[in-house]
C-alpha positions as CSV (number, residue, x, y, z in Angstrom):
1,X,1.7,-10.8,-17.8
2,X,1.3,-10.9,-14.0
3,X,3.5,-8.9,-11.7
4,X,3.3,-7.5,-8.2
5,X,0.5,-5.0,-8.1
6,X,-0.2,-5.1,-11.8
7,X,-1.3,-7.4,-14.6
8,X,-1.7,-7.0,-18.4
9,X,-4.2,-9.3,-20.1
10,X,-5.1,-9.6,-23.7
11,X,-8.3,-11.7,-24.1
12,X,-11.8,-11.9,-25.5
13,X,-14.5,-10.8,-23.2
14,X,-16.4,-13.7,-21.7
15,X,-19.6,-13.9,-19.7
16,X,-19.2,-12.1,-16.4
17,X,-21.3,-10.4,-13.7
18,X,-20.9,-6.8,-12.5
19,X,-18.1,-6.5,-10.0
20,X,-15.5,-4.2,-8.5
21,X,-12.0,-4.6,-7.1
22,X,-9.1,-2.8,-5.5
23,X,-7.2,-2.5,-8.8
24,X,-7.7,0.4,-11.2
25,X,-8.5,-1.2,-14.6
26,X,-7.5,0.4,-17.9
27,X,-9.1,-1.3,-20.9
28,X,-8.4,-0.8,-24.6
29,X,-11.0,-1.5,-27.3
30,X,-8.9,-3.4,-29.8
31,X,-11.3,-4.4,-32.6
32,X,-14.7,-3.0,-31.8
33,X,-16.4,-0.6,-29.5
34,X,-16.6,-1.6,-25.8
35,X,-19.7,-1.3,-23.7
36,X,-19.1,-0.6,-20.0
37,X,-22.1,-1.0,-17.7
38,X,-22.5,-0.9,-13.9
39,X,-22.2,2.2,-11.7
40,X,-22.0,4.2,-14.9
41,X,-22.5,3.3,-18.6
42,X,-20.1,4.3,-21.2
43,X,-19.2,3.3,-24.8
44,X,-15.5,3.1,-25.6
45,X,-14.8,3.6,-29.4
46,X,-12.5,1.2,-31.1
47,X,-8.9,2.2,-30.6
48,X,-9.6,4.2,-27.4
49,X,-9.1,3.2,-23.8
50,X,-11.0,3.7,-20.6
51,X,-9.9,4.0,-17.0
52,X,-12.2,2.3,-14.5
53,X,-11.2,3.5,-11.0
54,X,-11.0,1.0,-8.1
55,X,-14.3,0.2,-6.4
56,X,-16.4,1.2,-9.4
57,X,-18.8,-1.6,-10.2
58,X,-18.6,-2.6,-13.8
59,X,-18.9,-5.2,-16.5
60,X,-17.4,-5.2,-20.0
61,X,-19.1,-6.2,-23.2
62,X,-19.9,-7.3,-25.8
63,X,-19.0,-10.9,-25.3
64,X,-16.3,-12.1,-27.7
65,X,-14.7,-8.6,-28.2
66,X,-10.9,-8.5,-28.0
67,X,-9.8,-6.2,-25.1
68,X,-6.4,-5.4,-23.6
69,X,-6.7,-4.6,-19.9
70,X,-4.1,-3.3,-17.5
71,X,-4.8,-3.8,-13.8
72,X,-2.9,-1.6,-11.3
73,X,-3.2,-1.5,-7.6
74,X,-1.2,0.2,-4.7
75,X,1.2,-2.8,-4.4
76,X,2.8,-1.8,-7.7
77,X,4.6,1.2,-6.2
78,X,4.5,2.1,-2.5
79,X,5.3,5.8,-3.3
80,X,2.3,6.1,-5.6
81,X,-1.4,5.2,-5.3
82,X,-4.2,6.3,-7.5
83,X,-7.1,8.2,-5.9
84,X,-10.5,6.5,-6.1
85,X,-12.9,7.8,-8.7
86,X,-16.6,7.6,-9.2
87,X,-17.0,6.7,-12.9
88,X,-15.0,5.4,-15.9
89,X,-13.2,8.1,-18.0
90,X,-11.6,7.9,-21.5
91,X,-7.8,8.1,-21.6
92,X,-5.8,10.7,-23.6
93,X,-4.6,9.6,-27.0
94,X,-0.9,9.4,-25.9
95,X,-1.8,7.2,-22.9
96,X,-3.9,5.0,-25.2
97,X,-1.1,4.6,-27.7
98,X,1.4,3.7,-25.0
99,X,-1.0,1.0,-23.7
100,X,-1.4,-0.5,-27.1
101,X,2.4,-0.5,-27.7
102,X,3.3,-2.5,-24.6
103,X,5.3,-5.5,-25.9
104,X,7.0,-6.9,-22.7
105,X,7.3,-6.5,-18.9
106,X,9.7,-3.6,-19.1
107,X,7.3,-1.7,-21.3
108,X,4.4,-2.5,-19.0
109,X,6.2,-1.3,-15.9
110,X,7.3,1.9,-17.7
111,X,3.8,2.6,-18.9
112,X,2.4,2.1,-15.4
113,X,5.0,4.4,-13.8
114,X,4.3,7.1,-16.4
115,X,0.6,6.7,-15.9
116,X,1.0,7.1,-12.1
117,X,3.2,10.2,-12.6
118,X,0.6,11.8,-14.9
119,X,-2.2,11.0,-12.4
120,X,-0.5,12.8,-9.5
121,X,-0.7,9.6,-7.4
122,X,-0.1,9.8,-3.6
123,X,2.1,7.5,-1.5
124,X,1.0,4.5,0.5
125,X,1.8,4.7,4.2
126,X,5.5,3.5,4.6
127,X,4.7,1.3,7.6
128,X,1.9,-0.4,5.7
129,X,3.9,-0.8,2.6
130,X,6.8,-2.5,4.5
131,X,4.3,-4.8,6.3
132,X,2.7,-5.9,3.0
133,X,6.1,-6.7,1.6
134,X,7.0,-8.8,4.6
135,X,7.2,-12.5,3.8
136,X,6.0,-13.5,7.2
137,X,2.4,-14.2,8.2
138,X,0.2,-11.3,7.5
139,X,-2.9,-13.3,6.9
140,X,-5.0,-11.6,9.6
141,X,-5.6,-7.9,10.4
142,X,-4.0,-8.5,13.8
143,X,-0.8,-9.9,12.2
144,X,-0.7,-7.1,9.7
145,X,-1.0,-4.5,12.5
146,X,1.7,-6.2,14.5
147,X,4.2,-6.3,11.6
148,X,3.4,-2.6,10.7
149,X,3.8,-1.7,14.4
150,X,0.3,-0.1,14.4
151,X,-2.7,-0.4,16.6
152,X,-5.7,-2.1,15.1
153,X,-7.6,1.1,15.0
154,X,-4.8,3.0,13.4
155,X,-4.4,0.2,10.8
156,X,-8.0,0.5,9.9
157,X,-7.7,4.2,9.4
158,X,-4.6,3.9,7.1
159,X,-5.9,0.9,5.1
160,X,-9.2,2.7,4.5
161,X,-7.4,5.8,3.4
162,X,-4.8,4.1,1.1
163,X,-6.9,1.2,-0.2
164,X,-10.5,2.4,0.3
165,X,-11.5,-0.8,2.2
166,X,-11.2,-2.3,5.7
167,X,-8.1,-4.5,6.5
168,X,-10.2,-7.7,6.0
169,X,-11.0,-6.7,2.4
170,X,-7.4,-5.9,1.7
171,X,-6.3,-9.3,3.0
172,X,-9.0,-11.0,0.8
173,X,-7.5,-9.2,-2.2
174,X,-4.0,-10.3,-1.3
175,X,-5.3,-13.9,-0.9
176,X,-6.8,-13.8,-4.3
177,X,-3.6,-12.5,-5.9
178,X,-1.5,-15.3,-4.3
179,X,-4.0,-17.9,-5.5
180,X,-4.1,-16.4,-9.0
181,X,-0.3,-16.5,-9.2
182,X,-0.3,-20.2,-8.3
183,X,-3.1,-20.9,-10.8
184,X,-1.5,-19.2,-13.8
185,X,1.9,-20.7,-12.7
186,X,0.5,-24.2,-13.6
187,X,-1.2,-25.3,-10.4
188,X,-4.7,-26.7,-10.2
189,X,-7.7,-25.0,-8.5
190,X,-7.1,-26.9,-5.3
191,X,-3.4,-26.0,-5.2
192,X,-4.2,-22.4,-6.0
193,X,-6.8,-22.2,-3.2
194,X,-4.2,-23.6,-0.8
195,X,-1.6,-21.2,-1.9
196,X,-4.0,-18.3,-1.3
197,X,-4.9,-19.5,2.1
198,X,-8.5,-20.2,1.2
199,X,-10.4,-22.8,3.2
200,X,-11.1,-24.8,0.1
201,X,-11.6,-24.6,-3.7
202,X,-15.2,-23.4,-3.3
203,X,-14.1,-20.5,-1.1
204,X,-11.5,-19.5,-3.7
205,X,-14.2,-19.7,-6.5
206,X,-16.6,-17.5,-4.5
207,X,-14.0,-14.8,-3.9
208,X,-12.9,-14.8,-7.5
209,X,-16.4,-14.4,-8.7
210,X,-17.0,-11.6,-6.1
211,X,-13.8,-9.6,-7.0
212,X,-13.4,-10.4,-10.8
213,X,-16.9,-11.2,-11.9
214,X,-15.9,-14.7,-13.1
215,X,-15.1,-18.1,-11.6
216,X,-11.4,-19.2,-11.9
217,X,-12.3,-22.1,-14.1
218,X,-14.2,-19.9,-16.5
219,X,-12.0,-16.8,-16.4
220,X,-8.4,-17.9,-15.7
221,X,-7.7,-21.5,-16.4
222,X,-6.1,-22.0,-19.8
223,X,-4.6,-18.5,-20.1
224,X,-0.9,-18.4,-20.9
225,X,0.5,-15.9,-18.4
226,X,4.0,-14.7,-18.0
227,X,4.7,-14.3,-14.3
228,X,7.0,-11.3,-13.8
229,X,9.1,-11.0,-10.6
């Protein structure tokens, strides 16, 4: 399932490189222990789940293991953003059970909202939130600042505080999300690259590998996603 600011993916772990991204990732070890390596190493016992904060460099293993992963970023709910952490942490049993019990989009959104509430999340700046929801052209930092009615310097301060990256990196993440939605919606790599505003298919492939640790052809093509409004 792929929604605005969140995704739920059930898959077998493939070959990937260490990476980090703007989303908080919560992964459930379904049938065997998970090995998390990167900025910190941790073993996740079977039936347990781990929260990997945004910006934490990581890679999941072993290859072939079944994992359920929930990705959550500040676009999910403007009134709640998770604080950045420095290392993966195991989830409480109740949170893990809820993650394993998700059966549809309504369950997924409810679980994410409850998770945010328990995590004492903070709000995203209202001006930035409205600008990101705008359907106009916010493909550059200048355009985003204009829509948000902010100076470029103030925009940098707010984006760095709320997302932990400069505006250019946030826009790259949004580009990648648009391209992924086009790809899982049935488009080819070239169509997805165009939908995301990438210069070409190679540009899309490089960004996907940078943010997600896999190329789109290796990590996304062939998955059956439900796109949730």
